[in-house]
MMTF fields as JSON, N, C-alpha, C and O atoms, coordinates in Angstrom:
{
  "mmtfVersion": "1.0.0",
  "mmtfProducer": "UNKNOWN",
  "numBonds": 391,
  "numAtoms": 392,
  "numGroups": 98,
  "numChains": 1,
  "numModels": 1,
  "chainsPerModel": [1],
  "groupsPerChain": [98],
  "chainIdList": ["A"],
  "bondAtomList": [4, 2, 8, 6, 12, 10, 16, 14, 20, 18, 24, 22, 28, 26, 32, 30, 36, 34, 40, 38, 44, 42, 48, 46, 52, 50, 56, 54, 60, 58, 64, 62, 68, 66, 72, 70, 76, 74, 80, 78, 84, 82, 88, 86, 92, 90, 96, 94, 100, 98, 104, 102, 108, 106, 112, 110, 116, 114, 120, 118, 124, 122, 128, 126, 132, 130, 136, 134, 140, 138, 144, 142, 148, 146, 152, 150, 156, 154, 160, 158, 164, 162, 168, 166, 172, 170, 176, 174, 180, 178, 184, 182, 188, 186, 192, 190, 196, 194, 200, 198, 204, 202, 208, 206, 212, 210, 216, 214, 220, 218, 224, 222, 228, 226, 232, 230, 236, 234, 240, 238, 244, 242, 248, 246, 252, 250, 256, 254, 260, 258, 264, 262, 268, 266, 272, 270, 276, 274, 280, 278, 284, 282, 288, 286, 292, 290, 296, 294, 300, 298, 304, 302, 308, 306, 312, 310, 316, 314, 320, 318, 324, 322, 328, 326, 332, 330, 336, 334, 340, 338, 344, 342, 348, 346, 352, 350, 356, 354, 360, 358, 364, 362, 368, 366, 372, 370, 376, 374, 380, 378, 384, 382, 388, 386],
  "bondOrderList": [1, 1, 1, 1, 1, 1, 1, 1, 1, 1, 1, 1, 1, 1, 1, 1, 1, 1, 1, 1, 1, 1, 1, 1, 1, 1, 1, 1, 1, 1, 1, 1, 1, 1, 1, 1, 1, 1, 1, 1, 1, 1, 1, 1, 1, 1, 1, 1, 1, 1, 1, 1, 1, 1, 1, 1, 1, 1, 1, 1, 1, 1, 1, 1, 1, 1, 1, 1, 1, 1, 1, 1, 1, 1, 1, 1, 1, 1, 1, 1, 1, 1, 1, 1, 1, 1, 1, 1, 1, 1, 1, 1, 1, 1, 1, 1, 1],
  "groupList": [{"groupName": "MET", "atomNameList": ["N", "CA", "C", "O"], "elementList": ["N", "C", "C", "O"], "formalChargeList": [0, 0, 0, 0], "bondAtomList": [1, 0, 2, 1, 3, 2], "bondOrderList": [1, 1, 2], "singleLetterCode": "M", "chemCompType": "L-PEPTIDE LINKING"}, {"groupName": "ASN", "atomNameList": ["N", "CA", "C", "O"], "elementList": ["N", "C", "C", "O"], "formalChargeList": [0, 0, 0, 0], "bondAtomList": [1, 0, 2, 1, 3, 2], "bondOrderList": [1, 1, 2], "singleLetterCode": "N", "chemCompType": "L-PEPTIDE LINKING"}, {"groupName": "ASP", "atomNameList": ["N", "CA", "C", "O"], "elementList": ["N", "C", "C", "O"], "formalChargeList": [0, 0, 0, 0], "bondAtomList": [1, 0, 2, 1, 3, 2], "bondOrderList": [1, 1, 2], "singleLetterCode": "D", "chemCompType": "L-PEPTIDE LINKING"}, {"groupName": "THR", "atomNameList": ["N", "CA", "C", "O"], "elementList": ["N", "C", "C", "O"], "formalChargeList": [0, 0, 0, 0], "bondAtomList": [1, 0, 2, 1, 3, 2], "bondOrderList": [1, 1, 2], "singleLetterCode": "T", "chemCompType": "L-PEPTIDE LINKING"}, {"groupName": "PHE", "atomNameList": ["N", "CA", "C", "O"], "elementList": ["N", "C", "C", "O"], "formalChargeList": [0, 0, 0, 0], "bondAtomList": [1, 0, 2, 1, 3, 2], "bondOrderList": [1, 1, 2], "singleLetterCode": "F", "chemCompType": "L-PEPTIDE LINKING"}, {"groupName": "SER", "atomNameList": ["N", "CA", "C", "O"], "elementList": ["N", "C", "C", "O"], "formalChargeList": [0, 0, 0, 0], "bondAtomList": [1, 0, 2, 1, 3, 2], "bondOrderList": [1, 1, 2], "singleLetterCode": "S", "chemCompType": "L-PEPTIDE LINKING"}, {"groupName": "LYS", "atomNameList": ["N", "CA", "C", "O"], "elementList": ["N", "C", "C", "O"], "formalChargeList": [0, 0, 0, 0], "bondAtomList": [1, 0, 2, 1, 3, 2], "bondOrderList": [1, 1, 2], "singleLetterCode": "K", "chemCompType": "L-PEPTIDE LINKING"}, {"groupName": "GLU", "atomNameList": ["N", "CA", "C", "O"], "elementList": ["N", "C", "C", "O"], "formalChargeList": [0, 0, 0, 0], "bondAtomList": [1, 0, 2, 1, 3, 2], "bondOrderList": [1, 1, 2], "singleLetterCode": "E", "chemCompType": "L-PEPTIDE LINKING"}, {"groupName": "GLN", "atomNameList": ["N", "CA", "C", "O"], "elementList": ["N", "C", "C", "O"], "formalChargeList": [0, 0, 0, 0], "bondAtomList": [1, 0, 2, 1, 3, 2], "bondOrderList": [1, 1, 2], "singleLetterCode": "Q", "chemCompType": "L-PEPTIDE LINKING"}, {"groupName": "ILE", "atomNameList": ["N", "CA", "C", "O"], "elementList": ["N", "C", "C", "O"], "formalChargeList": [0, 0, 0, 0], "bondAtomList": [1, 0, 2, 1, 3, 2], "bondOrderList": [1, 1, 2], "singleLetterCode": "I", "chemCompType": "L-PEPTIDE LINKING"}, {"groupName": "LEU", "atomNameList": ["N", "CA", "C", "O"], "elementList": ["N", "C", "C", "O"], "formalChargeList": [0, 0, 0, 0], "bondAtomList": [1, 0, 2, 1, 3, 2], "bondOrderList": [1, 1, 2], "singleLetterCode": "L", "chemCompType": "L-PEPTIDE LINKING"}, {"groupName": "VAL", "atomNameList": ["N", "CA", "C", "O"], "elementList": ["N", "C", "C", "O"], "formalChargeList": [0, 0, 0, 0], "bondAtomList": [1, 0, 2, 1, 3, 2], "bondOrderList": [1, 1, 2], "singleLetterCode": "V", "chemCompType": "L-PEPTIDE LINKING"}, {"groupName": "ARG", "atomNameList": ["N", "CA", "C", "O"], "elementList": ["N", "C", "C", "O"], "formalChargeList": [0, 0, 0, 0], "bondAtomList": [1, 0, 2, 1, 3, 2], "bondOrderList": [1, 1, 2], "singleLetterCode": "R", "chemCompType": "L-PEPTIDE LINKING"}, {"groupName": "ALA", "atomNameList": ["N", "CA", "C", "O"], "elementList": ["N", "C", "C", "O"], "formalChargeList": [0, 0, 0, 0], "bondAtomList": [1, 0, 2, 1, 3, 2], "bondOrderList": [1, 1, 2], "singleLetterCode": "A", "chemCompType": "L-PEPTIDE LINKING"}, {"groupName": "TYR", "atomNameList": ["N", "CA", "C", "O"], "elementList": ["N", "C", "C", "O"], "formalChargeList": [0, 0, 0, 0], "bondAtomList": [1, 0, 2, 1, 3, 2], "bondOrderList": [1, 1, 2], "singleLetterCode": "Y", "chemCompType": "L-PEPTIDE LINKING"}, {"groupName": "PRO", "atomNameList": ["N", "CA", "C", "O"], "elementList": ["N", "C", "C", "O"], "formalChargeList": [0, 0, 0, 0], "bondAtomList": [1, 0, 2, 1, 3, 2], "bondOrderList": [1, 1, 2], "singleLetterCode": "P", "chemCompType": "L-PEPTIDE LINKING"}, {"groupName": "HIS", "atomNameList": ["N", "CA", "C", "O"], "elementList": ["N", "C", "C", "O"], "formalChargeList": [0, 0, 0, 0], "bondAtomList": [1, 0, 2, 1, 3, 2], "bondOrderList": [1, 1, 2], "singleLetterCode": "H", "chemCompType": "L-PEPTIDE LINKING"}, {"groupName": "CYS", "atomNameList": ["N", "CA", "C", "O"], "elementList": ["N", "C", "C", "O"], "formalChargeList": [0, 0, 0, 0], "bondAtomList": [1, 0, 2, 1, 3, 2], "bondOrderList": [1, 1, 2], "singleLetterCode": "C", "chemCompType": "L-PEPTIDE LINKING"}, {"groupName": "GLY", "atomNameList": ["N", "CA", "C", "O"], "elementList": ["N", "C", "C", "O"], "formalChargeList": [0, 0, 0, 0], "bondAtomList": [1, 0, 2, 1, 3, 2], "bondOrderList": [1, 1, 2], "singleLetterCode": "G", "chemCompType": "PEPTIDE LINKING"}],
  "groupTypeList": [0, 1, 2, 3, 3, 4, 5, 6, 7, 7, 8, 9, 10, 8, 11, 0, 12, 6, 11, 10, 3, 2, 11, 13, 6, 2, 3, 14, 3, 15, 15, 2, 10, 6, 16, 15, 10, 5, 15, 7, 3, 9, 1, 5, 9, 12, 2, 17, 10, 8, 10, 9, 13, 13, 12, 7, 16, 7, 10, 13, 6, 7, 13, 18, 12, 7, 5, 6, 0, 12, 15, 12, 14, 9, 2, 7, 15, 5, 5, 5, 11, 11, 11, 7, 10, 2, 3, 3, 11, 4, 6, 1, 1, 6, 2, 2, 8, 13],
  "groupIdList": [1, 2, 3, 4, 5, 6, 7, 8, 9, 10, 11, 12, 13, 14, 15, 16, 17, 18, 19, 20, 21, 22, 23, 24, 25, 26, 27, 28, 29, 30, 31, 32, 33, 34, 35, 36, 37, 38, 39, 40, 41, 42, 43, 44, 45, 46, 47, 48, 49, 50, 51, 52, 53, 54, 55, 56, 57, 58, 59, 60, 61, 62, 63, 64, 65, 66, 67, 68, 69, 70, 71, 72, 73, 74, 75, 76, 77, 78, 79, 80, 81, 82, 83, 84, 85, 86, 87, 88, 89, 90, 91, 92, 93, 94, 95, 96, 97, 98],
  "secStructList": [7, 7, 7, 7, 7, 7, 7, 2, 2, 2, 2, 2, 2, 2, 2, 2, 2, 2, 2, 2, 2, 2, 2, 2, 2, 2, 6, 7, 7, 7, 6, 6, 1, 7, 7, 1, 1, 7, 2, 2, 2, 2, 2, 2, 2, 2, 2, 2, 2, 2, 2, 2, 2, 2, 2, 2, 2, 2, 2, 2, 2, 2, 6, 6, 7, 7, 7, 7, 7, 7, 7, 7, 7, 6, 6, 1, 7, 1, 1, 7, 7, 7, 7, 7, 7, 7, 2, 2, 2, 2, 2, 2, 2, 2, 2, 2, 2, 7],
  "xCoordList": [104.471, 104.323, 104.135, 103.824, 104.318, 104.163, 102.733, 101.962, 102.397, 101.038, 100.947, 100.046, 101.866, 101.873, 100.769, 100.611, 100.011, 98.975, 99.54, 100.022, 99.477, 100.005, 98.886, 97.74, 99.242, 98.274, 97.929, 98.608, 96.884, 96.467, 97.592, 97.838, 98.267, 99.364, 100.486, 101.046, 100.818, 101.869, 101.461, 102.292, 100.206, 99.722, 99.803, 100.191, 99.444, 99.514, 100.962, 101.245, 101.876, 103.289, 103.843, 104.625, 103.447, 103.91, 103.433, 104.196, 102.177, 101.629, 102.296, 102.619, 102.5, 103.152, 104.574, 105.0, 105.303, 106.669, 106.654, 107.481, 105.709, 105.618, 105.287, 105.883, 104.362, 103.975, 105.16, 105.439, 105.849, 106.982, 108.117, 108.728, 108.4, 109.458, 109.016, 109.843, 107.725, 107.217, 107.33, 107.674, 107.041, 107.196, 108.656, 108.948, 109.568, 110.997, 111.39, 112.133, 110.897, 111.223, 110.609, 111.26, 109.349, 108.649, 109.19, 109.029, 109.831, 110.353, 111.867, 112.512, 112.426, 113.88, 114.253, 113.6, 115.305, 115.797, 117.301, 118.012, 117.796, 119.251, 119.96, 119.384, 121.199, 121.929, 122.03, 122.104, 122.036, 122.212, 120.917, 120.949, 119.777, 118.493, 118.014, 118.411, 117.139, 116.577, 115.502, 114.609, 115.588, 114.616, 113.296, 113.292, 112.157, 110.86, 110.482, 109.649, 111.075, 110.78, 111.825, 112.997, 111.379, 112.326, 113.22, 112.849, 114.392, 115.279, 114.612, 114.865, 113.763, 113.059, 112.106, 111.999, 111.418, 110.502, 111.267, 110.83, 112.388, 113.224, 113.693, 113.653, 114.14, 114.566, 113.407, 113.585, 112.225, 111.044, 110.692, 110.325, 110.802, 110.546, 111.549, 111.175, 112.82, 113.847, 113.533, 113.631, 113.151, 112.821, 111.642, 111.658, 110.619, 109.446, 109.825, 109.374, 110.646, 111.06, 111.879, 111.76, 112.705, 113.47, 112.549, 112.737, 111.556, 110.606, 109.775, 109.518, 109.36, 108.586, 109.41, 108.916, 110.657, 111.526, 111.736, 111.708, 111.945, 112.159, 110.907, 111.005, 109.74, 108.493, 108.211, 107.766, 108.457, 108.263, 109.171, 108.76, 110.403, 111.338, 110.812, 110.859, 110.311, 109.753, 108.573, 108.487, 107.665, 106.481, 106.848, 106.262, 107.817, 108.247, 108.877, 108.65, 109.663, 110.307, 109.259, 109.35, 108.263, 107.19, 106.398, 105.959, 106.216, 105.444, 106.293, 105.782, 107.592, 108.47, 108.865, 109.263, 108.754, 109.157, 110.542, 110.887, 111.319, 112.644, 112.471, 111.751, 113.131, 113.061, 114.07, 115.276, 113.592, 114.468, 114.453, 114.662, 114.207, 114.127, 115.527, 116.189, 115.959, 117.221, 117.147, 116.455, 117.843, 117.808, 118.402, 119.342, 117.846, 118.347, 118.42, 117.591, 119.436, 119.53, 118.527, 118.188, 118.059, 117.073, 117.599, 116.857, 118.871, 119.43, 120.065, 120.686, 119.912, 120.482, 119.667, 118.437, 120.324, 119.578, 118.78, 119.205, 117.627, 116.781, 117.354, 117.045, 118.172, 118.816, 120.326, 120.815, 121.034, 122.482, 123.128, 122.501, 124.369, 125.129, 126.312, 127.042, 126.5, 127.622, 128.773, 128.624, 129.911, 131.091, 132.057, 132.506, 132.38, 133.326, 134.739, 135.109, 135.511, 136.899, 137.804, 137.685, 138.697, 139.647, 140.891, 141.606, 141.144, 142.271, 143.609, 144.604, 143.658, 144.928, 145.387, 146.588, 144.45, 144.813, 145.553, 146.545, 145.072, 145.719, 147.106, 148.042, 147.248, 148.551, 149.546, 150.705, 149.093, 149.973, 150.413, 151.573, 149.509, 149.866, 150.88, 151.785, 150.742, 151.678, 153.049, 154.069, 153.074, 154.348, 155.067, 156.291, 154.29, 154.872, 155.48, 156.484, 154.879, 155.342, 156.585, 157.347, 156.798, 157.93, 159.263, 160.291],
  "yCoordList": [-21.365, -19.937, -19.595, -20.476, -18.334, -17.981, -17.55, -17.242, -17.536, -17.2, -15.783, -15.478, -14.912, -13.529, -12.76, -12.853, -12.0, -11.161, -9.761, -9.162, -9.243, -7.92, -6.887, -7.168, -5.682, -4.598, -4.167, -4.539, -3.391, -2.892, -2.058, -2.151, -1.252, -0.435, -1.318, -1.03, -2.389, -3.294, -3.991, -4.184, -4.364, -4.994, -4.022, -4.408, -2.782, -1.76, -1.553, -1.472, -1.469, -1.279, -2.454, -2.259, -3.67, -4.856, -4.828, -5.135, -4.461, -4.419, -3.293, -3.471, -2.15, -1.034, -1.411, -1.107, -2.07, -2.504, -3.468, -3.363, -4.407, -5.39, -4.708, -5.036, -3.783, -3.089, -2.286, -2.331, -1.56, -0.754, -1.62, -1.272, -2.733, -3.603, -4.291, -4.537, -4.606, -5.177, -4.173, -4.548, -2.903, -1.863, -1.787, -1.685, -1.837, -1.787, -2.988, -2.839, -4.171, -5.374, -5.319, -5.665, -4.882, -4.866, -3.823, -3.96, -2.777, -1.729, -1.832, -0.904, -2.973, -3.161, -2.955, -3.477, -2.192, -1.907, -2.145, -1.703, -2.84, -3.022, -1.671, -0.674, -1.63, -0.364, 0.451, 1.678, -0.18, 0.574, 1.182, 1.89, 0.922, 1.486, 2.542, 2.549, 3.454, 4.503, 3.905, 3.203, 4.18, 3.663, 4.394, 5.609, 3.673, 4.329, 5.262, 6.151, 5.074, 5.956, 7.063, 6.853, 8.237, 9.354, 9.129, 8.401, 9.746, 9.617, 10.087, 9.528, 11.112, 11.601, 10.532, 10.354, 9.828, 8.771, 7.613, 7.06, 7.247, 6.171, 6.539, 5.709, 7.791, 8.236, 8.282, 7.984, 8.652, 8.66, 7.255, 7.051, 6.286, 4.885, 4.44, 3.794, 4.782, 4.436, 5.062, 4.407, 6.352, 7.049, 6.384, 6.198, 6.027, 5.355, 4.021, 3.701, 3.249, 1.951, 2.111, 1.299, 3.147, 3.397, 3.773, 3.304, 4.616, 4.993, 3.801, 3.643, 2.968, 1.776, 0.849, 0.344, 0.627, -0.263, 0.288, -0.464, 1.595, 2.209, 2.063, 1.742, 2.299, 2.199, 0.752, 0.491, -0.191, -1.599, -2.009, -2.765, -1.509, -1.803, -1.239, -1.917, 0.003, 0.623, -0.179, -0.438, -0.569, -1.312, -2.676, -3.118, -3.335, -4.632, -4.474, -5.297, -3.423, -3.179, -2.884, -3.395, -2.062, -1.742, -2.981, -3.105, -3.894, -5.108, -6.188, -7.247, -5.917, -6.888, -8.037, -9.101, -7.82, -8.847, -8.514, -7.35, -9.549, -9.357, -9.087, -9.807, -8.052, -7.723, -8.576, -8.423, -9.463, -10.364, -10.029, -10.897, -8.774, -8.375, -8.2, -7.191, -9.17, -9.076, -10.044, -11.059, -9.748, -10.654, -12.011, -12.096, -13.055, -14.408, -15.114, -14.896, -15.967, -16.803, -17.944, -18.347, -18.456, -19.529, -20.748, -21.383, -21.08, -22.277, -22.007, -22.896, -20.776, -20.438, -21.105, -21.062, -21.712, -22.346, -21.306, -20.159, -21.714, -20.775, -20.452, -19.404, -21.327, -21.025, -21.116, -21.915, -20.29, -20.3, -20.21, -19.798, -20.594, -20.564, -19.635, -19.749, -18.721, -17.805, -18.429, -18.797, -18.542, -19.117, -17.985, -17.303, -17.783, -16.744, -17.226, -18.341, -16.406, -16.746, -15.939, -14.718, -16.626, -15.969, -15.644, -16.542, -14.357, -13.947, -14.307, -14.436, -14.472, -14.814, -16.204, -16.468, -17.096, -18.438, -18.339, -19.035, -17.476, -17.322, -16.704, -17.108, -15.735, -15.106, -16.118, -16.147, -16.953, -17.961, -18.969, -19.381, -19.373, -20.328, -19.731, -20.432, -18.468, -17.805, -17.709, -17.908, -17.399, -17.305, -18.643, -18.702, -19.736, -21.077, -21.465, -22.175, -21.003, -21.381, -20.599, -21.059, -19.437, -18.581, -19.07, -18.448],
  "zCoordList": [-51.61, -51.466, -49.997, -49.195, -49.631, -48.228, -47.936, -48.845, -46.661, -46.264, -45.722, -44.942, -46.124, -45.679, -46.39, -47.608, -45.61, -46.183, -46.343, -45.382, -47.564, -47.845, -47.778, -48.126, -47.323, -47.276, -48.7, -49.657, -48.82, -50.131, -50.757, -51.959, -49.947, -50.469, -51.009, -52.067, -50.291, -50.75, -52.045, -52.932, -52.158, -53.389, -54.558, -55.661, -54.326, -55.376, -55.818, -57.013, -54.852, -55.186, -55.978, -56.908, -55.619, -56.338, -57.787, -58.702, -57.992, -59.352, -60.15, -61.324, -59.52, -60.215, -60.629, -61.743, -59.735, -60.05, -61.231, -62.136, -61.218, -62.301, -63.629, -64.655, -63.619, -64.859, -65.409, -66.607, -64.541, -65.008, -65.554, -66.564, -64.901, -65.421, -66.709, -67.587, -66.837, -68.087, -69.237, -70.358, -68.959, -69.987, -70.425, -71.616, -69.459, -69.795, -70.654, -71.624, -70.303, -71.078, -72.473, -73.459, -72.551, -73.833, -74.798, -76.01, -74.272, -75.144, -75.315, -75.804, -74.903, -75.076, -76.538, -77.442, -76.749, -78.091, -78.118, -77.215, -79.141, -79.25, -79.263, -79.697, -78.792, -78.661, -79.947, -79.875, -81.114, -82.354, -82.892, -83.898, -82.244, -82.67, -81.688, -80.522, -82.181, -81.329, -80.434, -80.91, -79.153, -78.192, -78.368, -78.562, -78.304, -78.487, -77.337, -77.516, -76.173, -75.04, -74.971, -75.285, -74.556, -74.433, -73.221, -72.3, -73.218, -72.049, -70.755, -69.688, -70.847, -69.665, -69.118, -67.904, -70.015, -69.595, -68.964, -67.955, -69.539, -68.994, -67.591, -66.682, -67.413, -66.09, -65.103, -63.922, -65.576, -64.7, -64.24, -63.082, -65.141, -64.766, -63.708, -62.729, -63.899, -62.905, -61.553, -60.515, -61.577, -60.328, -59.628, -58.411, -60.403, -59.832, -59.199, -58.099, -59.887, -59.351, -58.073, -57.155, -58.006, -56.784, -55.626, -54.504, -55.894, -54.844, -54.382, -53.189, -55.326, -54.993, -54.108, -53.099, -54.485, -53.698, -52.286, -51.312, -52.181, -50.867, -49.994, -48.81, -50.582, -49.804, -49.422, -48.304, -50.321, -49.997, -48.84, -47.96, -48.846, -47.763, -46.44, -45.413, -46.463, -45.258, -44.721, -43.521, -45.61, -45.183, -44.606, -43.618, -45.227, -44.717, -43.335, -42.447, -43.155, -41.865, -40.795, -39.679, -41.131, -40.188, -39.794, -38.65, -40.738, -40.482, -39.81, -39.445, -39.647, -39.01, -39.916, -39.444, -41.218, -42.185, -42.709, -42.91, -42.922, -43.512, -44.996, -45.688, -45.476, -46.892, -47.645, -47.454, -48.49, -49.24, -50.726, -51.573, -51.026, -52.424, -52.998, -52.754, -53.745, -54.464, -55.623, -55.543, -56.686, -57.827, -57.458, -56.668, -58.033, -57.817, -59.165, -60.049, -59.298, -60.473, -60.339, -59.227, -61.454, -61.441, -60.695, -59.946, -60.893, -60.269, -58.905, -58.324, -58.39, -57.09, -55.98, -56.015, -55.01, -53.928, -53.138, -53.006, -52.616, -51.892, -50.517, -49.951, -49.982, -48.711, -48.923, -49.721, -48.199, -48.35, -46.98, -46.004, -46.927, -45.684, -45.882, -46.866, -44.951, -45.013, -44.237, -43.072, -44.888, -44.258, -43.975, -44.896, -42.712, -42.309, -42.608, -42.24, -43.262, -43.552, -42.631, -42.54, -41.96, -41.078, -41.89, -42.335, -42.08, -42.932, -42.306, -43.02, -40.99, -40.356, -40.776, -40.824, -41.08, -41.538, -42.862, -43.081, -43.74, -45.043, -44.886, -45.577, -43.994, -43.776, -43.22, -43.636, -42.276, -41.702, -42.744, -42.754, -43.618, -44.659, -45.637, -46.091, -45.959, -46.864, -46.217, -46.877, -44.897, -44.187, -44.158, -44.275, -43.999, -43.95, -45.279, -45.318, -46.385, -47.721, -48.133, -48.983, -47.551, -47.959, -47.453, -47.722]
}
């Protein structure tokens, strides 16, 4: 785990995000059944999560931390390498084959 100390506001936002996503998971309903939450409540949860994400991003930027909040697969490597592809190489290969 990392040794970053989060402010009280960041801790509150993290807990709020977790609670809202847990509510969404716990109230999951198959498409053919009526959802127990009203559409207005579902939209309010979405709005809250968007505001939380935006504020967390602002706080991380102010603190000089890189925001790495994005979904990851369980088996996805924790570090990745970006490989730049030169499109001219592909065009040249296609020209050679024609």
